[in-house]
PQR file with spaces between the fields and no chain letter, atoms N, CA, C, O and H, PARSE charges and radii, in Angstrom:
ATOM       1  N    MET     1       0.800   -1.147   -0.002 -0.4000 1.5000
ATOM       2  CA   MET     1       0.008    0.032   -0.024 -0.0000 2.0000
ATOM       3  C    MET     1       0.893    1.217    0.000  0.5500 1.7000
ATOM       4  O    MET     1       2.005    1.156    0.524 -0.5500 1.4000
ATOM       5  N    LYS     2       0.412    2.346   -0.575 -0.4000 1.5000
ATOM       6  CA   LYS     2       1.190    3.555   -0.733 -0.0000 2.0000
ATOM       7  C    LYS     2       0.429    4.646    0.081  0.5500 1.7000
ATOM       8  O    LYS     2      -0.800    4.706    0.057 -0.5500 1.4000
ATOM       9  H    LYS     2      -0.491    2.396   -1.000  0.4000 1.0000
ATOM      10  N    ILE     3       1.188    5.490    0.787 -0.4000 1.5000
ATOM      11  CA   ILE     3       0.631    6.622    1.522 -0.0000 2.0000
ATOM      12  C    ILE     3       1.248    7.855    1.089  0.5500 1.7000
ATOM      13  O    ILE     3       2.458    7.950    0.882 -0.5500 1.4000
ATOM      14  H    ILE     3       2.186    5.441    0.807  0.4000 1.0000
ATOM      15  N    ARG     4       0.384    8.840    0.944 -0.4000 1.5000
ATOM      16  CA   ARG     4       0.967   10.193    0.577 -0.0000 2.0000
ATOM      17  C    ARG     4       0.637   11.114    1.664  0.5500 1.7000
ATOM      18  O    ARG     4      -0.422   11.034    2.286 -0.5500 1.4000
ATOM      19  H    ARG     4      -0.599    8.763    1.112  0.4000 1.0000
ATOM      20  N    LEU     5       1.622   12.066    1.917 -0.4000 1.5000
ATOM      21  CA   LEU     5       1.517   12.937    3.061 -0.0000 2.0000
ATOM      22  C    LEU     5       1.710   14.399    2.522  0.5500 1.7000
ATOM      23  O    LEU     5       2.610   14.645    1.719 -0.5500 1.4000
ATOM      24  H    LEU     5       2.483   12.131    1.413  0.4000 1.0000
ATOM      25  N    SER     6       0.873   15.337    2.966 -0.4000 1.5000
ATOM      26  CA   SER     6       0.957   16.702    2.511 -0.0000 2.0000
ATOM      27  C    SER     6       2.185   17.421    3.002  0.5500 1.7000
ATOM      28  O    SER     6       2.646   18.330    2.312 -0.5500 1.4000
ATOM      29  H    SER     6       0.142   15.136    3.618  0.4000 1.0000
ATOM      30  N    ASP     7       2.753   17.082    4.146 -0.4000 1.5000
ATOM      31  CA   ASP     7       3.846   17.745    4.659 -0.0000 2.0000
ATOM      32  C    ASP     7       5.055   16.766    4.670  0.5500 1.7000
ATOM      33  O    ASP     7       5.241   16.036    5.644 -0.5500 1.4000
ATOM      34  H    ASP     7       2.379   16.343    4.706  0.4000 1.0000
ATOM      35  N    THR     8       5.823   16.752    3.658 -0.4000 1.5000
ATOM      36  CA   THR     8       7.002   15.715    3.583 -0.0000 2.0000
ATOM      37  C    THR     8       7.947   15.904    4.720  0.5500 1.7000
ATOM      38  O    THR     8       8.714   14.993    5.034 -0.5500 1.4000
ATOM      39  H    THR     8       5.672   17.345    2.867  0.4000 1.0000
ATOM      40  N    GLY     9       7.929   17.057    5.358 -0.4000 1.5000
ATOM      41  CA   GLY     9       8.927   17.144    6.558 -0.0000 2.0000
ATOM      42  C    GLY     9       8.519   16.242    7.694  0.5500 1.7000
ATOM      43  O    GLY     9       9.319   15.987    8.594 -0.5500 1.4000
ATOM      44  H    GLY     9       7.306   17.796    5.103  0.4000 1.0000
ATOM      45  N    LEU    10       7.300   15.752    7.679 -0.4000 1.5000
ATOM      46  CA   LEU    10       6.905   14.786    8.785 -0.0000 2.0000
ATOM      47  C    LEU    10       7.049   13.339    8.343  0.5500 1.7000
ATOM      48  O    LEU    10       6.601   12.432    9.044 -0.5500 1.4000
ATOM      49  H    LEU    10       6.649   15.959    6.948  0.4000 1.0000
ATOM      50  N    LEU    11       7.669   13.113    7.188 -0.4000 1.5000
ATOM      51  CA   LEU    11       7.815   11.731    6.732 -0.0000 2.0000
ATOM      52  C    LEU    11       8.566   10.841    7.749  0.5500 1.7000
ATOM      53  O    LEU    11       8.150    9.716    8.023 -0.5500 1.4000
ATOM      54  H    LEU    11       8.033   13.851    6.619  0.4000 1.0000
ATOM      55  N    PRO    12       9.685   11.368    8.306 -0.5600 1.5000
ATOM      56  CA   PRO    12      10.467   10.523    9.215  0.2800 2.0000
ATOM      57  C    PRO    12       9.519   10.153   10.484  0.5500 1.7000
ATOM      58  O    PRO    12       9.549    9.047   11.024 -0.5500 1.4000
ATOM      59  N    GLU    13       8.767   11.104   10.844 -0.4000 1.5000
ATOM      60  CA   GLU    13       7.865   10.776   12.009 -0.0000 2.0000
ATOM      61  C    GLU    13       6.854    9.752   11.729  0.5500 1.7000
ATOM      62  O    GLU    13       6.613    8.857   12.539 -0.5500 1.4000
ATOM      63  H    GLU    13       8.743   12.002   10.405  0.4000 1.0000
ATOM      64  N    LEU    14       6.237    9.864   10.560 -0.4000 1.5000
ATOM      65  CA   LEU    14       5.256    8.936   10.159 -0.0000 2.0000
ATOM      66  C    LEU    14       5.820    7.555    9.994  0.5500 1.7000
ATOM      67  O    LEU    14       5.176    6.588   10.399 -0.5500 1.4000
ATOM      68  H    LEU    14       6.433   10.591    9.902  0.4000 1.0000
ATOM      69  N    LEU    15       7.009    7.411    9.410 -0.4000 1.5000
ATOM      70  CA   LEU    15       7.803    6.198    9.237 -0.0000 2.0000
ATOM      71  C    LEU    15       7.925    5.530   10.575  0.5500 1.7000
ATOM      72  O    LEU    15       7.576    4.363   10.755 -0.5500 1.4000
ATOM      73  H    LEU    15       7.533    8.196    9.080  0.4000 1.0000
ATOM      74  N    ASP    16       8.447    6.327   11.541 -0.4000 1.5000
ATOM      75  CA   ASP    16       8.727    5.848   12.875 -0.0000 2.0000
ATOM      76  C    ASP    16       7.362    5.283   13.489  0.5500 1.7000
ATOM      77  O    ASP    16       7.343    4.187   14.049 -0.5500 1.4000
ATOM      78  H    ASP    16       8.731    7.274   11.395  0.4000 1.0000
ATOM      79  N    PHE    17       6.327    6.008   13.372 -0.4000 1.5000
ATOM      80  CA   PHE    17       4.995    5.635   13.927 -0.0000 2.0000
ATOM      81  C    PHE    17       4.557    4.315   13.341  0.5500 1.7000
ATOM      82  O    PHE    17       4.085    3.410   14.029 -0.5500 1.4000
ATOM      83  H    PHE    17       6.343    6.899   12.917  0.4000 1.0000
ATOM      84  N    LEU    18       4.749    4.243   11.927 -0.4000 1.5000
ATOM      85  CA   LEU    18       4.233    2.925   11.301 -0.0000 2.0000
ATOM      86  C    LEU    18       5.173    1.723   11.707  0.5500 1.7000
ATOM      87  O    LEU    18       4.720    0.597   11.911 -0.5500 1.4000
ATOM      88  H    LEU    18       5.132    4.978   11.368  0.4000 1.0000
ATOM      89  N    ARG    19       6.448    2.023   11.807 -0.4000 1.5000
ATOM      90  CA   ARG    19       7.386    0.916   12.237 -0.0000 2.0000
ATOM      91  C    ARG    19       7.087    0.463   13.706  0.5500 1.7000
ATOM      92  O    ARG    19       7.202   -0.719   14.030 -0.5500 1.4000
ATOM      93  H    ARG    19       6.816    2.938   11.642  0.4000 1.0000
ATOM      94  N    ARG    20       6.721    1.385   14.534 -0.4000 1.5000
ATOM      95  CA   ARG    20       6.412    1.068   15.948 -0.0000 2.0000
ATOM      96  C    ARG    20       5.136    0.198   15.860  0.5500 1.7000
ATOM      97  O    ARG    20       4.927   -0.633   16.744 -0.5500 1.4000
ATOM      98  H    ARG    20       6.627    2.345   14.270  0.4000 1.0000
ATOM      99  N    SER    21       4.337    0.341   14.906 -0.4000 1.5000
ATOM     100  CA   SER    21       3.028   -0.403   14.835 -0.0000 2.0000
ATOM     101  C    SER    21       3.293   -1.709   14.016  0.5500 1.7000
ATOM     102  O    SER    21       2.349   -2.367   13.579 -0.5500 1.4000
ATOM     103  H    SER    21       4.506    1.015   14.188  0.4000 1.0000
ATOM     104  N    GLU    22       4.581   -2.068   13.820 -0.4000 1.5000
ATOM     105  CA   GLU    22       5.066   -3.267   13.118 -0.0000 2.0000
ATOM     106  C    GLU    22       4.800   -3.302   11.707  0.5500 1.7000
ATOM     107  O    GLU    22       4.834   -4.391   11.134 -0.5500 1.4000
ATOM     108  H    GLU    22       5.348   -1.533   14.176  0.4000 1.0000
ATOM     109  N    TYR    23       4.529   -2.203   11.046 -0.4000 1.5000
ATOM     110  CA   TYR    23       4.445   -2.149    9.637 -0.0000 2.0000
ATOM     111  C    TYR    23       5.815   -2.011    9.032  0.5500 1.7000
ATOM     112  O    TYR    23       6.643   -1.299    9.600 -0.5500 1.4000
ATOM     113  H    TYR    23       4.502   -1.318   11.511  0.4000 1.0000
ATOM     114  N    ASP    24       6.120   -2.668    7.878 -0.4000 1.5000
ATOM     115  CA   ASP    24       7.259   -2.415    7.152 -0.0000 2.0000
ATOM     116  C    ASP    24       6.946   -1.140    6.367  0.5500 1.7000
ATOM     117  O    ASP    24       5.948   -1.136    5.647 -0.5500 1.4000
ATOM     118  H    ASP    24       5.447   -3.246    7.417  0.4000 1.0000
ATOM     119  N    ALA    25       7.742   -0.033    6.454 -0.4000 1.5000
ATOM     120  CA   ALA    25       7.515    1.187    5.857 -0.0000 2.0000
ATOM     121  C    ALA    25       8.874    1.754    5.384  0.5500 1.7000
ATOM     122  O    ALA    25       9.894    1.705    6.072 -0.5500 1.4000
ATOM     123  H    ALA    25       8.554   -0.036    7.039  0.4000 1.0000
ATOM     124  N    LEU    26       8.794    2.324    4.087 -0.4000 1.5000
ATOM     125  CA   LEU    26       9.922    2.938    3.496 -0.0000 2.0000
ATOM     126  C    LEU    26       9.489    4.034    2.577  0.5500 1.7000
ATOM     127  O    LEU    26       8.377    4.061    2.050 -0.5500 1.4000
ATOM     128  H    LEU    26       7.966    2.364    3.528  0.4000 1.0000
ATOM     129  N    TYR    27      10.483    5.001    2.398 -0.4000 1.5000
ATOM     130  CA   TYR    27      10.250    6.037    1.306 -0.0000 2.0000
ATOM     131  C    TYR    27      10.406    5.477   -0.115  0.5500 1.7000
ATOM     132  O    TYR    27      11.246    4.616   -0.377 -0.5500 1.4000
ATOM     133  H    TYR    27      11.386    4.979    2.826  0.4000 1.0000
ATOM     134  N    ASP    28       9.546    6.010   -1.040 -0.4000 1.5000
ATOM     135  CA   ASP    28      10.037    5.746   -2.385 -0.0000 2.0000
ATOM     136  C    ASP    28      10.562    7.076   -2.996  0.5500 1.7000
ATOM     137  O    ASP    28      10.603    8.102   -2.318 -0.5500 1.4000
ATOM     138  H    ASP    28       8.863    6.709   -0.827  0.4000 1.0000
ATOM     139  N    ASP    29      10.942    7.034   -4.231 -0.4000 1.5000
ATOM     140  CA   ASP    29      11.655    8.128   -4.810 -0.0000 2.0000
ATOM     141  C    ASP    29      10.786    9.400   -5.010  0.5500 1.7000
ATOM     142  O    ASP    29      11.302   10.464   -5.351 -0.5500 1.4000
ATOM     143  H    ASP    29      10.908    6.200   -4.781  0.4000 1.0000
ATOM     144  N    ARG    30       9.526    9.271   -4.801 -0.4000 1.5000
ATOM     145  CA   ARG    30       8.578   10.430   -4.869 -0.0000 2.0000
ATOM     146  C    ARG    30       8.196   10.958   -3.615  0.5500 1.7000
ATOM     147  O    ARG    30       7.215   11.702   -3.597 -0.5500 1.4000
ATOM     148  H    ARG    30       9.106    8.406   -4.524  0.4000 1.0000
ATOM     149  N    ASP    31       8.831   10.691   -2.500 -0.4000 1.5000
ATOM     150  CA   ASP    31       8.407   11.060   -1.139 -0.0000 2.0000
ATOM     151  C    ASP    31       7.081   10.474   -0.666  0.5500 1.7000
ATOM     152  O    ASP    31       6.413   11.036    0.201 -0.5500 1.4000
ATOM     153  H    ASP    31       9.627   10.087   -2.515  0.4000 1.0000
ATOM     154  N    ASP    32       6.696    9.290   -1.273 -0.4000 1.5000
ATOM     155  CA   ASP    32       5.560    8.575   -0.762 -0.0000 2.0000
ATOM     156  C    ASP    32       6.098    7.510    0.183  0.5500 1.7000
ATOM     157  O    ASP    32       7.299    7.238    0.195 -0.5500 1.4000
ATOM     158  H    ASP    32       7.238    8.832   -1.978  0.4000 1.0000
ATOM     159  N    VAL    33       5.217    6.909    0.972 -0.4000 1.5000
ATOM     160  CA   VAL    33       5.583    5.867    1.898 -0.0000 2.0000
ATOM     161  C    VAL    33       4.997    4.535    1.381  0.5500 1.7000
ATOM     162  O    VAL    33       3.800    4.454    1.104 -0.5500 1.4000
ATOM     163  H    VAL    33       4.242    7.130    0.961  0.4000 1.0000
ATOM     164  N    ILE    34       5.776    3.573    1.262 -0.4000 1.5000
ATOM     165  CA   ILE    34       5.374    2.229    0.785 -0.0000 2.0000
ATOM     166  C    ILE    34       5.222    1.455    2.222  0.5500 1.7000
ATOM     167  O    ILE    34       6.125    1.471    3.059 -0.5500 1.4000
ATOM     168  H    ILE    34       6.749    3.638    1.487  0.4000 1.0000
ATOM     169  N    VAL    35       4.038    0.810    2.401 -0.4000 1.5000
ATOM     170  CA   VAL    35       3.973    0.093    3.699 -0.0000 2.0000
ATOM     171  C    VAL    35       3.493   -1.359    3.327  0.5500 1.7000
ATOM     172  O    VAL    35       2.889   -1.554    2.273 -0.5500 1.4000
ATOM     173  H    VAL    35       3.304    0.797    1.721  0.4000 1.0000
ATOM     174  N    ALA    36       3.761   -2.328    4.172 -0.4000 1.5000
ATOM     175  CA   ALA    36       3.349   -3.712    4.107 -0.0000 2.0000
ATOM     176  C    ALA    36       2.799   -4.076    5.540  0.5500 1.7000
ATOM     177  O    ALA    36       3.446   -3.769    6.542 -0.5500 1.4000
ATOM     178  H    ALA    36       4.252   -2.169    5.029  0.4000 1.0000
ATOM     179  N    ALA    37       1.617   -4.722    5.614 -0.4000 1.5000
ATOM     180  CA   ALA    37       1.064   -5.191    6.800 -0.0000 2.0000
ATOM     181  C    ALA    37       2.058   -6.170    7.544  0.5500 1.7000
ATOM     182  O    ALA    37       2.702   -6.996    6.898 -0.5500 1.4000
ATOM     183  H    ALA    37       1.092   -4.971    4.801  0.4000 1.0000
ATOM     184  N    PRO    38       2.163   -6.065    8.832 -0.5600 1.5000
ATOM     185  CA   PRO    38       2.965   -6.958    9.556  0.2800 2.0000
ATOM     186  C    PRO    38       2.566   -8.434    9.380  0.5500 1.7000
ATOM     187  O    PRO    38       1.393   -8.775    9.538 -0.5500 1.4000
ATOM     188  N    PRO    39       3.483   -9.269    9.069 -0.5600 1.5000
ATOM     189  CA   PRO    39       3.130  -10.663    8.917  0.2800 2.0000
ATOM     190  C    PRO    39       2.571  -11.299   10.090  0.5500 1.7000
ATOM     191  O    PRO    39       1.886  -12.319   10.009 -0.5500 1.4000
ATOM     192  N    SER    40       2.895  -10.621   11.360 -0.4000 1.5000
ATOM     193  CA   SER    40       2.403  -11.357   12.576 -0.0000 2.0000
ATOM     194  C    SER    40       0.885  -11.167   12.778  0.5500 1.7000
ATOM     195  O    SER    40       0.295  -11.767   13.676 -0.5500 1.4000
ATOM     196  H    SER    40       3.451   -9.793   11.426  0.4000 1.0000
ATOM     197  N    ARG    41       0.285  -10.356   11.961 -0.4000 1.5000
ATOM     198  CA   ARG    41      -1.139  -10.196   12.055 -0.0000 2.0000
ATOM     199  C    ARG    41      -1.871  -10.952   10.987  0.5500 1.7000
ATOM     200  O    ARG    41      -1.537  -10.879    9.804 -0.5500 1.4000
ATOM     201  H    ARG    41       0.765   -9.869   11.231  0.4000 1.0000
ATOM     202  N    SER    42      -2.963  -11.743   11.454 -0.4000 1.5000
ATOM     203  CA   SER    42      -3.613  -12.546   10.397 -0.0000 2.0000
ATOM     204  C    SER    42      -4.977  -11.970   10.000  0.5500 1.7000
ATOM     205  O    SER    42      -6.041  -12.381   10.463 -0.5500 1.4000
ATOM     206  H    SER    42      -3.235  -11.803   12.414  0.4000 1.0000
ATOM     207  N    PHE    43      -4.858  -11.016    9.132 -0.4000 1.5000
ATOM     208  CA   PHE    43      -6.053  -10.449    8.466 -0.0000 2.0000
ATOM     209  C    PHE    43      -5.769  -10.269    6.983  0.5500 1.7000
ATOM     210  O    PHE    43      -4.654  -10.016    6.527 -0.5500 1.4000
ATOM     211  H    PHE    43      -3.994  -10.682    8.756  0.4000 1.0000
ATOM     212  N    GLY    44      -6.845  -10.418    6.297 -0.4000 1.5000
ATOM     213  CA   GLY    44      -6.748  -10.328    4.880 -0.0000 2.0000
ATOM     214  C    GLY    44      -6.494   -8.935    4.339  0.5500 1.7000
ATOM     215  O    GLY    44      -6.313   -8.021    5.144 -0.5500 1.4000
ATOM     216  H    GLY    44      -7.751  -10.624    6.667  0.4000 1.0000
ATOM     217  N    ALA    45      -6.466   -8.701    3.009 -0.4000 1.5000
ATOM     218  CA   ALA    45      -6.183   -7.429    2.513 -0.0000 2.0000
ATOM     219  C    ALA    45      -7.144   -6.309    2.851  0.5500 1.7000
ATOM     220  O    ALA    45      -6.720   -5.159    2.969 -0.5500 1.4000
ATOM     221  H    ALA    45      -6.613   -9.444    2.355  0.4000 1.0000
ATOM     222  N    ALA    46      -8.372   -6.593    3.005 -0.4000 1.5000
ATOM     223  CA   ALA    46      -9.300   -5.644    3.438 -0.0000 2.0000
ATOM     224  C    ALA    46      -9.075   -5.273    4.915  0.5500 1.7000
ATOM     225  O    ALA    46      -9.110   -4.085    5.235 -0.5500 1.4000
ATOM     226  H    ALA    46      -8.716   -7.527    2.909  0.4000 1.0000
ATOM     227  N    GLY    47      -8.847   -6.225    5.821 -0.4000 1.5000
ATOM     228  CA   GLY    47      -8.498   -5.962    7.117 -0.0000 2.0000
ATOM     229  C    GLY    47      -7.298   -5.222    7.356  0.5500 1.7000
ATOM     230  O    GLY    47      -7.248   -4.369    8.242 -0.5500 1.4000
ATOM     231  H    GLY    47      -8.819   -7.191    5.561  0.4000 1.0000
ATOM     232  N    ALA    48      -6.243   -5.525    6.551 -0.4000 1.5000
ATOM     233  CA   ALA    48      -5.011   -4.767    6.638 -0.0000 2.0000
ATOM     234  C    ALA    48      -5.208   -3.330    6.213  0.5500 1.7000
ATOM     235  O    ALA    48      -4.669   -2.418    6.841 -0.5500 1.4000
ATOM     236  H    ALA    48      -6.283   -6.219    5.832  0.4000 1.0000
ATOM     237  N    ARG    49      -5.955   -3.118    5.177 -0.4000 1.5000
ATOM     238  CA   ARG    49      -6.194   -1.760    4.762 -0.0000 2.0000
ATOM     239  C    ARG    49      -6.982   -0.999    5.797  0.5500 1.7000
ATOM     240  O    ARG    49      -6.664    0.164    6.044 -0.5500 1.4000
ATOM     241  H    ARG    49      -6.393   -3.858    4.667  0.4000 1.0000
ATOM     242  N    LEU    50      -8.001   -1.585    6.426 -0.4000 1.5000
ATOM     243  CA   LEU    50      -8.725   -0.911    7.417 -0.0000 2.0000
ATOM     244  C    LEU    50      -7.863   -0.547    8.708  0.5500 1.7000
ATOM     245  O    LEU    50      -7.988    0.510    9.327 -0.5500 1.4000
ATOM     246  H    LEU    50      -8.259   -2.530    6.225  0.4000 1.0000
ATOM     247  N    ASP    51      -7.011   -1.521    9.015 -0.4000 1.5000
ATOM     248  CA   ASP    51      -6.129   -1.326   10.243 -0.0000 2.0000
ATOM     249  C    ASP    51      -5.205   -0.174    9.920  0.5500 1.7000
ATOM     250  O    ASP    51      -4.993    0.677   10.784 -0.5500 1.4000
ATOM     251  H    ASP    51      -6.909   -2.380    8.512  0.4000 1.0000
ATOM     252  N    LEU    52      -4.625   -0.093    8.689 -0.4000 1.5000
ATOM     253  CA   LEU    52      -3.798    0.943    8.377 -0.0000 2.0000
ATOM     254  C    LEU    52      -4.500    2.314    8.317  0.5500 1.7000
ATOM     255  O    LEU    52      -3.962    3.308    8.806 -0.5500 1.4000
ATOM     256  H    LEU    52      -4.798   -0.784    7.987  0.4000 1.0000
ATOM     257  N    GLU    53      -5.650    2.361    7.741 -0.4000 1.5000
ATOM     258  CA   GLU    53      -6.469    3.612    7.778 -0.0000 2.0000
ATOM     259  C    GLU    53      -6.780    4.101    9.123  0.5500 1.7000
ATOM     260  O    GLU    53      -6.708    5.302    9.383 -0.5500 1.4000
ATOM     261  H    GLU    53      -6.087    1.555    7.343  0.4000 1.0000
ATOM     262  N    LEU    54      -7.124    3.216    9.996 -0.4000 1.5000
ATOM     263  CA   LEU    54      -7.362    3.601   11.415 -0.0000 2.0000
ATOM     264  C    LEU    54      -6.109    4.225   12.037  0.5500 1.7000
ATOM     265  O    LEU    54      -6.169    5.264   12.694 -0.5500 1.4000
ATOM     266  H    LEU    54      -7.182    2.240    9.785  0.4000 1.0000
ATOM     267  N    ARG    55      -4.987    3.565   11.810 -0.4000 1.5000
ATOM     268  CA   ARG    55      -3.661    4.025   12.400 -0.0000 2.0000
ATOM     269  C    ARG    55      -3.330    5.429   11.839  0.5500 1.7000
ATOM     270  O    ARG    55      -2.903    6.325   12.567 -0.5500 1.4000
ATOM     271  H    ARG    55      -4.938    2.721   11.276  0.4000 1.0000
ATOM     272  N    LEU    56      -3.541    5.581   10.534 -0.4000 1.5000
ATOM     273  CA   LEU    56      -3.205    6.851    9.826 -0.0000 2.0000
ATOM     274  C    LEU    56      -4.191    7.995   10.451  0.5500 1.7000
ATOM     275  O    LEU    56      -3.772    9.136   10.641 -0.5500 1.4000
ATOM     276  H    LEU    56      -3.888    4.854    9.942  0.4000 1.0000
ATOM     277  N    ARG    57      -5.457    7.629   10.739 -0.4000 1.5000
ATOM     278  CA   ARG    57      -6.357    8.618   11.360 -0.0000 2.0000
ATOM     279  C    ARG    57      -5.879    9.041   12.736  0.5500 1.7000
ATOM     280  O    ARG    57      -5.932   10.201   13.145 -0.5500 1.4000
ATOM     281  H    ARG    57      -5.798    6.702   10.584  0.4000 1.0000
ATOM     282  N    SER    58      -5.417    8.025   13.402 -0.4000 1.5000
ATOM     283  CA   SER    58      -4.872    8.276   14.745 -0.0000 2.0000
ATOM     284  C    SER    58      -3.653    9.190   14.702  0.5500 1.7000
ATOM     285  O    SER    58      -3.593   10.140   15.482 -0.5500 1.4000
ATOM     286  H    SER    58      -5.374    7.083   13.070  0.4000 1.0000
ATOM     287  N    TRP    59      -2.648    8.940   13.800 -0.4000 1.5000
ATOM     288  CA   TRP    59      -1.521    9.833   13.645 -0.0000 2.0000
ATOM     289  C    TRP    59      -2.034   11.156   13.119  0.5500 1.7000
ATOM     290  O    TRP    59      -1.536   12.173   13.603 -0.5500 1.4000
ATOM     291  H    TRP    59      -2.697    8.168   13.166  0.4000 1.0000
ATOM     292  N    GLN    60      -2.909   11.264   12.247 -0.4000 1.5000
ATOM     293  CA   GLN    60      -3.287   12.552   11.656 -0.0000 2.0000
ATOM     294  C    GLN    60      -4.029   13.429   12.765  0.5500 1.7000
ATOM     295  O    GLN    60      -3.964   14.657   12.708 -0.5500 1.4000
ATOM     296  H    GLN    60      -3.313   10.438   11.854  0.4000 1.0000
ATOM     297  N    ALA    61      -4.729   12.782   13.765 -0.4000 1.5000
ATOM     298  CA   ALA    61      -5.349   13.568   14.772 -0.0000 2.0000
ATOM     299  C    ALA    61      -4.324   14.285   15.599  0.5500 1.7000
ATOM     300  O    ALA    61      -4.673   15.322   16.164 -0.5500 1.4000
ATOM     301  H    ALA    61      -4.782   11.784   13.811  0.4000 1.0000
ATOM     302  N    ARG    62      -3.117   13.849   15.729 -0.4000 1.5000
ATOM     303  CA   ARG    62      -2.008   14.501   16.336 -0.0000 2.0000
ATOM     304  C    ARG    62      -1.365   15.480   15.625  0.5500 1.7000
ATOM     305  O    ARG    62      -0.548   16.207   16.191 -0.5500 1.4000
ATOM     306  H    ARG    62      -2.835   13.007   15.270  0.4000 1.0000
ATOM     307  N    HIS    63      -1.650   15.613   14.334 -0.4000 1.5000
ATOM     308  CA   HIS    63      -1.074   16.519   13.362 -0.0000 2.0000
ATOM     309  C    HIS    63      -2.121   17.341   12.667  0.5500 1.7000
ATOM     310  O    HIS    63      -2.323   17.111   11.475 -0.5500 1.4000
ATOM     311  H    HIS    63      -2.313   15.023   13.874  0.4000 1.0000
ATOM     312  N    PRO    64      -2.821   18.294   13.295 -0.5600 1.5000
ATOM     313  CA   PRO    64      -3.915   18.947   12.638  0.2800 2.0000
ATOM     314  C    PRO    64      -3.412   19.706   11.358  0.5500 1.7000
ATOM     315  O    PRO    64      -2.317   20.267   11.328 -0.5500 1.4000
ATOM     316  N    GLY    65      -4.246   19.685   10.356 -0.4000 1.5000
ATOM     317  CA   GLY    65      -3.920   20.330    9.134 -0.0000 2.0000
ATOM     318  C    GLY    65      -3.012   19.518    8.112  0.5500 1.7000
ATOM     319  O    GLY    65      -2.755   19.956    6.991 -0.5500 1.4000
ATOM     320  H    GLY    65      -5.135   19.229   10.381  0.4000 1.0000
ATOM     321  N    VAL    66      -2.613   18.472    8.524 -0.4000 1.5000
ATOM     322  CA   VAL    66      -1.779   17.542    7.697 -0.0000 2.0000
ATOM     323  C    VAL    66      -2.744   16.573    7.101  0.5500 1.7000
ATOM     324  O    VAL    66      -3.561   15.957    7.785 -0.5500 1.4000
ATOM     325  H    VAL    66      -2.822   18.116    9.435  0.4000 1.0000
ATOM     326  N    GLU    67      -2.617   16.445    5.682 -0.4000 1.5000
ATOM     327  CA   GLU    67      -3.427   15.495    4.964 -0.0000 2.0000
ATOM     328  C    GLU    67      -2.519   14.245    4.834  0.5500 1.7000
ATOM     329  O    GLU    67      -1.345   14.325    4.471 -0.5500 1.4000
ATOM     330  H    GLU    67      -1.953   16.946    5.126  0.4000 1.0000
ATOM     331  N    VAL    68      -3.136   13.091    5.151 -0.4000 1.5000
ATOM     332  CA   VAL    68      -2.484   11.791    4.989 -0.0000 2.0000
ATOM     333  C    VAL    68      -3.433   10.718    4.469  0.5500 1.7000
ATOM     334  O    VAL    68      -4.546   10.641    4.991 -0.5500 1.4000
ATOM     335  H    VAL    68      -4.090   13.026    5.446  0.4000 1.0000
ATOM     336  N    GLY    69      -3.108    9.912    3.524 -0.4000 1.5000
ATOM     337  CA   GLY    69      -4.089    8.967    3.055 -0.0000 2.0000
ATOM     338  C    GLY    69      -3.448    7.943    2.050  0.5500 1.7000
ATOM     339  O    GLY    69      -2.394    8.173    1.456 -0.5500 1.4000
ATOM     340  H    GLY    69      -2.204    9.974    3.100  0.4000 1.0000
ATOM     341  N    LEU    70      -4.204    6.759    1.911 -0.4000 1.5000
ATOM     342  CA   LEU    70      -3.736    5.770    1.051 -0.0000 2.0000
ATOM     343  C    LEU    70      -4.050    6.231   -0.380  0.5500 1.7000
ATOM     344  O    LEU    70      -5.114    6.792   -0.645 -0.5500 1.4000
ATOM     345  H    LEU    70      -5.060    6.572    2.393  0.4000 1.0000
ATOM     346  N    VAL    71      -3.111    5.984   -1.287 -0.4000 1.5000
ATOM     347  CA   VAL    71      -3.314    6.509   -2.672 -0.0000 2.0000
ATOM     348  C    VAL    71      -3.408    5.327   -3.681  0.5500 1.7000
ATOM     349  O    VAL    71      -3.934    5.503   -4.780 -0.5500 1.4000
ATOM     350  H    VAL    71      -2.247    5.528   -1.072  0.4000 1.0000
ATOM     351  N    GLU    72      -2.921    4.176   -3.325 -0.4000 1.5000
ATOM     352  CA   GLU    72      -2.935    2.994   -4.266 -0.0000 2.0000
ATOM     353  C    GLU    72      -2.469    1.813   -3.566  0.5500 1.7000
ATOM     354  O    GLU    72      -1.792    1.925   -2.544 -0.5500 1.4000
ATOM     355  H    GLU    72      -2.494    4.032   -2.432  0.4000 1.0000
ATOM     356  N    THR    73      -2.789    0.690   -4.052 -0.4000 1.5000
ATOM     357  CA   THR    73      -2.374   -0.598   -3.610 -0.0000 2.0000
ATOM     358  C    THR    73      -1.075   -0.924   -4.479  0.5500 1.7000
ATOM     359  O    THR    73      -1.160   -0.797   -5.701 -0.5500 1.4000
ATOM     360  H    THR    73      -3.339    0.599   -4.883  0.4000 1.0000
ATOM     361  N    VAL    74      -0.050   -1.278   -3.982 -0.4000 1.5000
ATOM     362  CA   VAL    74       1.191   -1.676   -4.559 -0.0000 2.0000
ATOM     363  C    VAL    74       1.309   -3.200   -4.677  0.5500 1.7000
ATOM     364  O    VAL    74       1.338   -3.880   -3.651 -0.5500 1.4000
ATOM     365  H    VAL    74       0.019   -1.381   -2.990  0.4000 1.0000
ATOM     366  N    THR    75       1.373   -3.722   -5.811 -0.4000 1.5000
ATOM     367  CA   THR    75       1.459   -5.207   -5.932 -0.0000 2.0000
ATOM     368  C    THR    75       2.926   -5.653   -6.191  0.5500 1.7000
ATOM     369  O    THR    75       3.195   -6.847   -6.319 -0.5500 1.4000
ATOM     370  H    THR    75       1.350   -3.169   -6.644  0.4000 1.0000
């Protein structure tokens, strides 16, 4: 899954947050974040997407005015 963030200065903080949540997360060359659900969690693609969306909303609530969201699924 790919995440786009409106304030790229916060990318390191978002990566740290996702990694603490056991997601594999890294930058791509366009300042997007590529994430993969933790293998330790047993939910399908829809469950993984929902889990990530909820975590992103939690992170976003602590950063008013910052837009963050999933932009596509990476295969």
